N, CA, C and O atoms as a Tinker XYZ file with bonds, in Angstrom:
   296  protein
     1  N    -99.422000  264.266000  110.418000    73     2
     2  CA  -100.099000  264.653000  111.854000    64     1     3
     3  C    -98.863000  265.865000  111.782000    63     2     4     5
     4  O    -97.752000  265.741000  111.268000    81     3
     5  N    -99.341000  266.867000  112.353000    73     3     6
     6  CA   -98.547000  268.160000  112.609000    64     5     7
     7  C    -98.239000  268.139000  114.123000    63     6     8     9
     8  O    -99.071000  267.580000  114.837000    81     7
     9  N    -97.117000  268.694000  114.711000    73     7    10
    10  CA   -96.693000  268.656000  115.909000    64     9    11
    11  C    -97.932000  269.220000  116.870000    63    10    12    13
    12  O    -98.158000  268.767000  117.993000    81    11
    13  N    -98.616000  270.175000  116.302000    73    11    14
    14  CA   -99.736000  270.878000  117.150000    64    13    15
    15  C   -100.912000  269.954000  117.172000    63    14    16    17
    16  O   -101.852000  270.193000  117.929000    81    15
    17  N   -100.910000  268.813000  116.307000    73    15    18
    18  CA  -101.944000  267.846000  116.962000    64    17    19
    19  C   -101.659000  266.686000  117.779000    63    18    20    21
    20  O   -102.556000  265.953000  118.194000    81    19
    21  N   -100.395000  266.499000  118.027000    73    19    22
    22  CA   -99.906000  265.788000  118.952000    64    21    23
    23  C   -100.374000  266.085000  120.290000    63    22    24    25
    24  O   -100.217000  267.215000  120.752000    81    23
    25  N   -101.116000  264.865000  121.161000    73    23    26
    26  CA  -101.648000  265.316000  122.358000    64    25    27
    27  C   -100.165000  265.478000  123.372000    63    26    28    29
    28  O    -99.139000  264.799000  123.334000    81    27
    29  N   -100.509000  266.601000  124.223000    73    27    30
    30  CA   -99.420000  266.791000  125.422000    64    29    31
    31  C   -100.106000  265.887000  126.571000    63    30    32    33
    32  O   -101.330000  265.769000  126.621000    81    31
    33  N    -99.280000  265.285000  127.449000    73    31    34
    34  CA   -99.620000  264.663000  128.497000    64    33    35
    35  C    -99.095000  265.156000  129.772000    63    34    36    37
    36  O    -97.927000  265.544000  129.761000    81    35
    37  N    -99.696000  265.206000  130.775000    73    35    38
    38  CA   -99.197000  265.634000  132.018000    64    37    39
    39  C    -98.358000  264.651000  132.794000    63    38    40    41
    40  O    -98.542000  263.445000  132.633000    81    39
    41  N    -97.497000  265.082000  133.583000    73    39    42
    42  CA   -96.641000  263.950000  134.357000    64    41    43
    43  C    -97.702000  263.199000  135.157000    63    42    44    45
    44  O    -97.715000  261.969000  135.118000    81    43
    45  N    -98.574000  263.866000  135.866000    73    43    46
    46  CA   -99.665000  263.058000  136.338000    64    45    47
    47  C   -100.314000  262.018000  135.860000    63    46    48    49
    48  O   -100.426000  260.934000  136.433000    81    47
    49  N   -100.892000  262.401000  134.484000    73    47    50
    50  CA  -101.380000  261.343000  133.806000    64    49    51
    51  C   -100.471000  260.466000  133.231000    63    50    52    53
    52  O   -101.028000  259.434000  132.856000    81    51
    53  N    -99.197000  260.501000  133.010000    73    51    54
    54  CA   -98.251000  259.545000  132.607000    64    53    55
    55  C    -98.193000  258.640000  133.530000    63    54    56    57
    56  O    -98.239000  257.461000  133.182000    81    55
    57  N    -98.053000  259.058000  135.222000    73    55    58
    58  CA   -98.106000  258.353000  136.302000    64    57    59
    59  C    -99.260000  257.691000  136.425000    63    58    60    61
    60  O    -99.119000  256.542000  136.843000    81    59
    61  N   -100.318000  258.020000  136.209000    73    59    62
    62  CA  -101.429000  257.150000  136.503000    64    61    63
    63  C   -101.571000  255.845000  135.378000    63    62    64    65
    64  O   -102.156000  254.797000  135.653000    81    63
    65  N   -100.903000  256.141000  134.039000    73    63    66
    66  CA  -100.689000  255.139000  133.462000    64    65    67
    67  C    -99.710000  254.094000  133.530000    63    66    68    69
    68  O    -99.733000  253.017000  132.934000    81    67
    69  N    -98.873000  254.522000  134.301000    73    67    70
    70  CA   -98.012000  253.763000  134.863000    64    69    71
    71  C    -98.567000  252.519000  135.941000    63    70    72    73
    72  O    -98.225000  251.341000  136.044000    81    71
    73  N    -99.535000  253.306000  136.653000    73    71    74
    74  CA  -100.150000  252.243000  137.647000    64    73    75
    75  C   -101.242000  251.100000  136.700000    63    74    76    77
    76  O   -101.609000  249.965000  137.003000    81    75
    77  N   -101.485000  251.756000  135.736000    73    75    78
    78  CA  -102.780000  251.122000  135.087000    64    77    79
    79  C   -101.716000  250.155000  134.352000    63    78    80    81
    80  O   -101.895000  249.049000  134.862000    81    79
    81  N   -100.977000  250.090000  133.658000    73    79    82
    82  CA   -99.833000  249.279000  133.205000    64    81    83
    83  C    -99.284000  248.214000  134.192000    63    82    84    85
    84  O    -99.158000  247.023000  133.906000    81    83
    85  N    -98.920000  248.870000  135.586000    73    83    86
    86  CA   -98.153000  247.827000  136.481000    64    85    87
    87  C    -99.497000  246.982000  136.943000    63    86    88    89
    88  O    -99.234000  245.840000  137.318000    81    87
    89  N   -100.693000  247.299000  136.973000    73    87    90
    90  CA  -101.695000  246.512000  137.557000    64    89    91
    91  C   -102.128000  245.275000  136.481000    63    90    92    93
    92  O   -102.726000  244.243000  136.786000    81    91
    93  N   -101.725000  245.616000  135.336000    73    91    94
    94  CA  -102.275000  245.041000  133.990000    64    93    95
    95  C   -100.953000  244.149000  133.385000    63    94    96    97
    96  O   -101.307000  243.429000  132.451000    81    95
    97  N    -99.645000  244.053000  133.687000    73    95    98
    98  CA   -98.606000  243.805000  133.095000    64    97    99
    99  C    -98.653000  242.364000  133.031000    63    98   100   101
   100  O    -98.067000  242.031000  132.000000    81    99
   101  N    -99.049000  241.431000  133.612000    73    99   102
   102  CA   -99.124000  240.180000  133.758000    64   101   103
   103  C   -100.179000  239.592000  132.352000    63   102   104   105
   104  O   -100.179000  238.455000  131.880000    81   103
   105  N   -100.842000  240.522000  132.011000    73   103   106
   106  CA  -101.927000  240.330000  130.796000    64   105   107
   107  C   -101.122000  240.696000  129.685000    63   106   108   109
   108  O   -101.116000  240.010000  128.663000    81   107
   109  N   -100.436000  241.736000  129.811000    73   107   110
   110  CA   -99.606000  242.170000  128.597000    64   109   111
   111  C    -98.508000  242.917000  128.756000    63   110   112   113
   112  O    -98.377000  243.534000  129.813000    81   111
   113  N    -97.729000  242.982000  127.959000    73   111   114
   114  CA   -96.367000  243.802000  128.473000    64   113   115
   115  C    -96.336000  245.386000  128.128000    63   114   116   117
   116  O    -95.491000  246.109000  128.654000    81   115
   117  N    -97.241000  245.859000  127.273000    73   115   118
   118  CA   -97.575000  247.288000  126.981000    64   117   119
   119  C    -98.787000  247.704000  127.343000    63   118   120   121
   120  O    -99.694000  246.946000  127.687000    81   119
   121  N    -98.860000  248.938000  127.282000    73   119   122
   122  CA  -100.302000  249.587000  127.618000    64   121   123
   123  C   -101.097000  249.449000  126.361000    63   122   124   125
   124  O   -100.678000  249.657000  125.222000    81   123
   125  N   -102.424000  249.033000  126.746000    73   123   126
   126  CA  -103.417000  248.619000  126.164000    64   125   127
   127  C   -104.252000  250.030000  125.995000    63   126   128   129
   128  O   -104.691000  250.504000  127.043000    81   127
   129  N   -104.498000  250.706000  124.835000    73   127   130
   130  CA  -105.295000  251.856000  125.023000    64   129   131
   131  C   -106.796000  251.750000  125.557000    63   130   132   133
   132  O   -107.362000  252.795000  125.877000    81   131
   133  N   -107.331000  250.773000  125.644000    73   131   134
   134  CA  -108.795000  250.738000  126.063000    64   133   135
   135  C   -108.703000  250.775000  127.627000    63   134   136   137
   136  O   -109.599000  251.233000  128.337000    81   135
   137  N   -107.605000  250.281000  128.060000    73   135   138
   138  CA  -107.349000  250.164000  129.744000    64   137   139
   139  C   -107.097000  251.796000  130.155000    63   138   140   141
   140  O   -107.402000  252.234000  131.264000    81   139
   141  N   -106.799000  252.204000  129.625000    73   139   142
   142  CA  -106.567000  253.481000  130.312000    64   141   143
   143  C   -107.754000  254.499000  130.344000    63   142   144   145
   144  O   -108.711000  254.374000  129.580000    81   143
   145  N   -107.677000  255.276000  131.045000    73   143   146
   146  CA  -108.471000  256.473000  131.222000    64   145   147
   147  C   -108.156000  257.521000  130.575000    63   146   148   149
   148  O   -106.998000  257.665000  130.186000    81   147
   149  N   -109.214000  258.546000  130.310000    73   147   150
   150  CA  -108.834000  259.502000  129.397000    64   149   151
   151  C   -107.927000  260.665000  130.053000    63   150   152   153
   152  O   -108.015000  260.967000  131.243000    81   151
   153  N   -107.100000  261.244000  129.194000    73   151   154
   154  CA  -106.267000  262.393000  129.758000    64   153   155
   155  C   -107.257000  263.556000  130.152000    63   154   156   157
   156  O   -108.456000  263.576000  129.874000    81   155
   157  N   -106.522000  264.571000  130.881000    73   155   158
   158  CA  -107.169000  265.796000  131.052000    64   157   159
   159  C   -107.654000  266.494000  130.045000    63   158   160   161
   160  O   -108.457000  267.410000  130.221000    81   159
   161  N   -107.112000  266.050000  128.617000    73   159   162
   162  CA  -107.650000  266.812000  127.592000    64   161   163
   163  C   -108.274000  265.944000  126.765000    63   162   164   165
   164  O   -108.406000  266.323000  125.601000    81   163
   165  N   -108.812000  264.574000  127.144000    73   163   166
   166  CA  -109.880000  263.704000  126.631000    64   165   167
   167  C   -109.243000  262.626000  125.757000    63   166   168   169
   168  O   -109.948000  261.726000  125.301000    81   167
   169  N   -107.733000  262.696000  125.469000    73   167   170
   170  CA  -106.992000  262.069000  124.789000    64   169   171
   171  C   -106.421000  260.642000  125.451000    63   170   172   173
   172  O   -105.833000  260.787000  126.523000    81   171
   173  N   -106.516000  259.449000  124.995000    73   171   174
   174  CA  -105.430000  258.440000  125.256000    64   173   175
   175  C   -104.199000  258.086000  124.263000    63   174   176   177
   176  O   -104.363000  258.139000  123.044000    81   175
   177  N   -103.022000  257.741000  124.810000    73   175   178
   178  CA  -101.876000  257.591000  124.211000    64   177   179
   179  C   -102.180000  256.217000  123.601000    63   178   180   181
   180  O   -102.836000  255.352000  124.180000    81   179
   181  N   -101.622000  256.090000  122.331000    73   179   182
   182  CA  -101.555000  254.793000  121.511000    64   181   183
   183  C   -100.363000  254.060000  121.967000    63   182   184   185
   184  O    -99.516000  254.496000  122.747000    81   183
   185  N   -100.383000  252.920000  121.411000    73   183   186
   186  CA   -99.448000  251.971000  121.873000    64   185   187
   187  C    -98.171000  252.391000  121.641000    63   186   188   189
   188  O    -97.352000  252.223000  122.544000    81   187
   189  N    -97.817000  252.923000  120.580000    73   187   190
   190  CA   -96.134000  253.333000  120.694000    64   189   191
   191  C    -96.011000  254.163000  121.564000    63   190   192   193
   192  O    -95.150000  253.945000  122.416000    81   191
   193  N    -96.831000  255.408000  121.655000    73   191   194
   194  CA   -96.464000  256.540000  123.227000    64   193   195
   195  C    -96.401000  255.426000  124.299000    63   194   196   197
   196  O    -95.363000  255.462000  124.960000    81   195
   197  N    -97.270000  254.447000  124.621000    73   195   198
   198  CA   -97.068000  253.748000  126.042000    64   197   199
   199  C    -95.783000  252.836000  125.805000    63   198   200   201
   200  O    -95.113000  252.541000  126.795000    81   199
   201  N    -95.476000  252.464000  124.796000    73   199   202
   202  CA   -94.158000  251.771000  125.009000    64   201   203
   203  C    -92.900000  252.815000  124.994000    63   202   204   205
   204  O    -91.801000  252.474000  125.430000    81   203
   205  N    -93.098000  253.841000  124.568000    73   203   206
   206  CA   -91.895000  254.852000  124.719000    64   205   207
   207  C    -91.914000  255.307000  126.278000    63   206   208   209
   208  O    -90.986000  255.481000  127.068000    81   207
   209  N    -93.121000  255.416000  126.405000    73   207   210
   210  CA   -93.360000  255.986000  128.378000    64   209   211
   211  C    -92.634000  254.587000  129.158000    63   210   212   213
   212  O    -91.815000  254.757000  130.061000    81   211
   213  N    -92.939000  253.543000  128.808000    73   211   214
   214  CA   -92.421000  252.359000  129.484000    64   213   215
   215  C    -90.809000  252.341000  129.551000    63   214   216   217
   216  O    -90.186000  252.221000  130.606000    81   215
   217  N    -90.218000  252.478000  128.267000    73   215   218
   218  CA   -88.699000  252.696000  128.178000    64   217   219
   219  C    -88.211000  254.041000  128.962000    63   218   220   221
   220  O    -87.460000  254.091000  129.936000    81   219
   221  N    -88.771000  254.995000  128.351000    73   219   222
   222  CA   -88.225000  256.189000  128.988000    64   221   223
   223  C    -88.175000  256.390000  130.466000    63   222   224   225
   224  O    -87.179000  256.777000  131.078000    81   223
   225  N    -89.428000  256.071000  131.029000    73   223   226
   226  CA   -89.441000  256.416000  132.259000    64   225   227
   227  C    -89.244000  255.170000  133.303000    63   226   228   229
   228  O    -89.611000  255.240000  134.476000    81   227
   229  N    -88.577000  253.945000  132.686000    73   227   230
   230  CA   -88.323000  252.857000  133.335000    64   229   231
   231  C    -89.273000  252.381000  134.369000    63   230   232   233
   232  O    -89.225000  252.432000  135.598000    81   231
   233  N    -90.248000  251.850000  133.452000    73   231   234
   234  CA   -91.357000  251.240000  134.427000    64   233   235
   235  C    -91.138000  249.752000  134.353000    63   234   236   237
   236  O    -91.967000  249.016000  134.888000    81   235
   237  N    -90.214000  249.305000  133.807000    73   235   238
   238  CA   -90.171000  247.593000  134.040000    64   237   239
   239  C    -89.497000  247.579000  135.647000    63   238   240   241
   240  O    -89.917000  246.967000  136.629000    81   239
   241  N    -88.256000  248.520000  135.525000    73   239   242
   242  CA   -87.602000  248.671000  136.534000    64   241   243
   243  C    -88.098000  249.219000  137.853000    63   242   244   245
   244  O    -87.473000  248.921000  138.871000    81   243
   245  N    -89.171000  249.998000  137.926000    73   243   246
   246  CA   -90.101000  250.619000  138.771000    64   245   247
   247  C    -91.075000  249.350000  139.368000    63   246   248   249
   248  O    -91.305000  249.072000  140.545000    81   247
   249  N    -91.532000  248.725000  138.208000    73   247   250
   250  CA   -92.305000  247.452000  138.660000    64   249   251
   251  C    -91.443000  246.557000  139.589000    63   250   252   253
   252  O    -91.717000  246.263000  140.753000    81   251
   253  N    -90.548000  246.241000  139.004000    73   251   254
   254  CA   -89.524000  245.098000  139.630000    64   253   255
   255  C    -89.052000  245.593000  141.075000    63   254   256   257
   256  O    -88.752000  244.759000  141.929000    81   255
   257  N    -88.990000  247.031000  141.346000    73   255   258
   258  CA   -88.912000  247.492000  142.593000    64   257   259
   259  C    -89.959000  247.138000  143.613000    63   258   260   261
   260  O    -89.997000  246.567000  144.703000    81   259
   261  N    -90.962000  247.846000  142.615000    73   259   262
   262  CA   -92.370000  247.475000  143.667000    64   261   263
   263  C    -92.589000  246.216000  144.038000    63   262   264   265
   264  O    -92.931000  245.921000  145.183000    81   263
   265  N    -92.397000  245.301000  143.025000    73   263   266
   266  CA   -92.521000  243.647000  143.320000    64   265   267
   267  C    -91.806000  243.440000  144.882000    63   266   268   269
   268  O    -92.350000  243.139000  145.944000    81   267
   269  N    -90.453000  243.710000  144.593000    73   267   270
   270  CA   -89.557000  243.436000  145.812000    64   269   271
   271  C    -89.917000  244.162000  147.061000    63   270   272   273
   272  O    -89.488000  243.693000  148.115000    81   271
   273  N    -90.596000  245.171000  147.090000    73   271   274
   274  CA   -90.877000  245.989000  148.428000    64   273   275
   275  C    -92.314000  244.899000  149.049000    63   274   276   277
   276  O    -92.472000  244.665000  150.247000    81   275
   277  N    -93.034000  244.472000  148.183000    73   275   278
   278  CA   -93.821000  243.606000  148.574000    64   277   279
   279  C    -93.388000  242.446000  149.016000    63   278   280   281
   280  O    -93.788000  242.092000  150.125000    81   279
   281  N    -92.642000  241.736000  148.406000    73   279   282
   282  CA   -92.083000  240.769000  148.937000    64   281   283
   283  C    -91.456000  240.679000  150.125000    63   282   284   285
   284  O    -91.606000  239.727000  150.892000    81   283
   285  N    -90.586000  241.846000  150.379000    73   283   286
   286  CA   -90.033000  241.856000  151.745000    64   285   287
   287  C    -91.106000  242.348000  152.698000    63   286   288   289
   288  O    -90.634000  242.252000  153.831000    81   287
   289  N    -92.271000  242.807000  152.741000    73   287   290
   290  CA   -93.180000  243.120000  153.673000    64   289   291
   291  C    -94.136000  241.498000  153.897000    63   290   292   293
   292  O    -94.543000  241.080000  154.982000    81   291
   293  N    -94.275000  240.959000  152.833000    73   291   294
   294  CA   -94.624000  239.548000  152.959000    64   293   295
   295  C    -94.123000  238.437000  153.801000    63   294   296
   296  O    -94.614000  237.313000  153.697000    81   295
């Protein structure tokens, strides 16, 4: 695969993937392709890309912070 054939995802799309992962994280710890909407260019990230985003963008920590906010409000 050449660099030109690797899809480029917008930050808005990556953010929407976070919320899909956050919603479904009790079912599975990583992004499952089938659960994601298509990007603006009609692509979906693969498992490895989802795992990279989870780690690079601190999704686990963000999820913990969101859960803590909910707990405080309850």
